[in-house]
C-alpha positions in Angstrom: 77.6 173.9 109.1 79.0 176.6 111.4 76.4 179.1 112.8 76.4 182.6 111.3 78.7 185.1 112.9 77.3 187.9 115.0 79.1 191.2 114.3 77.0 193.3 116.6 79.6 193.2 119.4 82.0 195.2 117.1 79.9 198.3 116.4 76.3 197.3 117.0 75.6 200.5 119.1 77.0 202.7 116.4 74.8 200.9 113.8 71.7 201.4 116.0 72.5 205.1 116.4 72.8 205.6 112.6 69.6 203.6 111.9 67.8 205.7 114.6 69.1 208.9 112.9 67.7 207.7 109.6 64.3 207.2 111.1 64.3 210.8 112.4 65.6 212.3 109.2 63.2 214.0 106.7 61.6 211.7 104.2 63.3 213.3 101.2 66.7 212.7 102.8 66.0 209.1 103.3 64.6 208.7 99.8 67.7 210.4 98.3 70.1 208.2 100.3 68.1 205.0 99.6 68.0 205.8 95.9 71.8 206.3 95.9 72.3 203.1 97.8 70.2 201.1 95.4 71.3 202.6 92.0 74.4 204.6 92.6 76.8 201.9 91.3 75.7 202.9 87.8 77.5 206.2 88.3 80.8 204.3 88.6 80.2 202.5 85.3 79.5 205.9 83.7 82.7 207.4 85.1 84.8 204.4 83.8 83.2 204.9 80.4 84.1 208.6 80.4 87.7 207.8 81.5 88.1 205.2 78.7 86.7 207.6 76.1 89.0 210.5 77.1 92.1 208.2 77.1 91.0 206.7 73.7 90.4 210.1 72.1 93.8 211.3 73.3 95.4 208.1 72.0 97.3 207.5 75.2 98.4 204.2 76.7 96.2 205.0 79.6 93.3 203.6 77.5 94.6 200.2 78.4 94.4 200.9 82.1 90.9 202.4 81.6 89.8 199.2 79.8 91.1 197.2 82.7 89.1 199.2 85.3 85.8 197.2 84.9 87.8 193.9 85.1 89.5 195.0 88.2 86.2 196.0 89.7 84.8 192.5 89.0 87.9 191.0 90.5 87.4 193.0 93.7 83.8 191.8 93.8 85.0 188.2 93.6 87.5 188.6 96.4 84.9 190.3 98.6 82.4 187.6 97.9 84.8 184.9 99.0 85.4 186.7 102.2 81.6 186.8 102.8 81.4 183.1 102.4 84.4 182.6 104.8 83.0 184.9 107.6 79.3 184.3 107.2 78.2 187.3 109.2 74.5 187.8 109.7 73.0 191.1 108.5 72.6 193.6 111.4 68.9 194.2 110.6 68.4 190.5 111.1 70.6 190.1 114.1 69.3 193.2 116.0 65.7 192.9 114.7 65.4 196.6 113.7 63.2 198.2 111.1 65.3 199.6 108.3 64.8 201.8 105.2 65.8 199.0 102.9 64.3 195.5 103.2 66.5 193.2 105.3 68.2 190.7 103.0 67.2 187.1 103.3 69.1 184.7 105.6 72.3 183.5 104.0 72.9 186.8 102.2 75.9 187.6 104.4 76.9 191.1 105.5 80.7 191.2 105.9 82.3 192.7 103.9 80.0 195.0 101.9 80.0 194.2 98.2 78.7 197.7 97.4 81.5 199.4 99.2 84.1 197.1 97.6 82.7 197.7 94.1 82.6 201.4 94.6 86.0 201.6 96.1 87.6 199.4 93.5 86.1 201.5 90.7 87.3 204.7 92.4 90.9 203.6 92.9 91.2 202.1 89.4 89.9 205.4 88.0 92.5 207.4 90.1 95.2 205.6 88.1 93.6 206.7 84.8 92.3 210.2 85.5 93.0 212.0 88.8 90.0 214.3 88.3 87.5 211.5 87.6 89.1 209.4 90.3 88.6 212.1 93.0 85.0 212.3 92.0 84.6 208.6 92.1 86.3 208.4 95.5 83.9 210.9 97.0 81.0 208.9 95.5 82.4 205.7 96.9 82.6 207.1 100.4 78.9 208.1 100.1 78.0 204.7 98.8 79.7 203.0 101.8 77.9 205.3 104.2 74.6 204.9 102.6 74.7 201.1 103.1 74.8 201.7 106.9 72.1 204.4 106.7 69.6 202.1 105.0 70.3 199.5 107.6 71.8 196.6 105.7 75.4 196.8 107.0 77.4 197.5 110.1 80.0 200.3 109.9 82.8 197.7 110.0 81.3 195.9 107.0 81.6 198.9 104.7 85.0 200.0 106.1 86.5 196.6 105.3 84.7 196.3 102.0 86.1 199.7 101.1 89.6 198.5 102.0 89.2 195.3 100.1 88.2 197.1 97.0 91.0 199.7 97.3 93.7 197.0 97.9 92.6 194.8 94.9 92.3 197.9 92.6 95.7 199.4 93.6 97.5 196.0 93.1 95.7 194.9 89.9 95.5 198.3 88.2 99.0 199.2 89.3 100.3 196.0 87.6 98.4 196.9 84.4 99.7 200.5 84.5 103.3 199.4 84.7 102.8 197.5 81.4 100.3 199.9 79.7 102.7 201.2 77.1 103.8 197.7 76.1 100.2 196.4 76.2 99.0 199.4 74.1 101.6 198.7 71.4 100.7 195.0 71.3 96.9 195.6 71.3 97.0 198.3 68.7 98.3 195.7 66.2 95.2 193.4 66.9 91.5 193.5 67.1 91.4 195.8 70.1 92.9 198.7 68.2 89.5 200.5 67.9 89.2 200.4 71.7 92.6 202.0 72.3 92.7 204.9 69.8 90.3 207.1 67.9 90.5 206.5 64.2 
């Protein structure tokens, strides 16, 4: 088996600067960021639910695209996970032996690209094609999620940048394909068992 990849040569110094800044920050700041890093993905699920509910209440074909958003997000996670297995980059906290806010993941829990960043980004870009207002909120939250993963010490900056890009690319391609067919799909689904999910009765 090939040895794990060492990504510290790419932006290890930047990572150490950010982790050092986290150690010097007030405790409440670290707690807030660590909490967001650990549990913030739930916000994206809530935003997708709101987007679906609004589209459904309006009876618009966009309800089809809203229903596809969670599937697209899972697809982005799958693509990102395959890249992790292909690259096999060691976590920076393990490679550089630094104390971090979040416990360093176990060996074999690869770092590149960031799953959190990919999930958040995919959710945000999928939402942009359903509701611009909710999408902008989600996009801001996704940027904060990506940044938080470096702050707590479990990812290099390049991990979250590429993870963010992977999520965005998968979401734009997959959600765009659904959106181009949403009227046709809405008509078809409204004649079947999915009707209650597409329009308020």
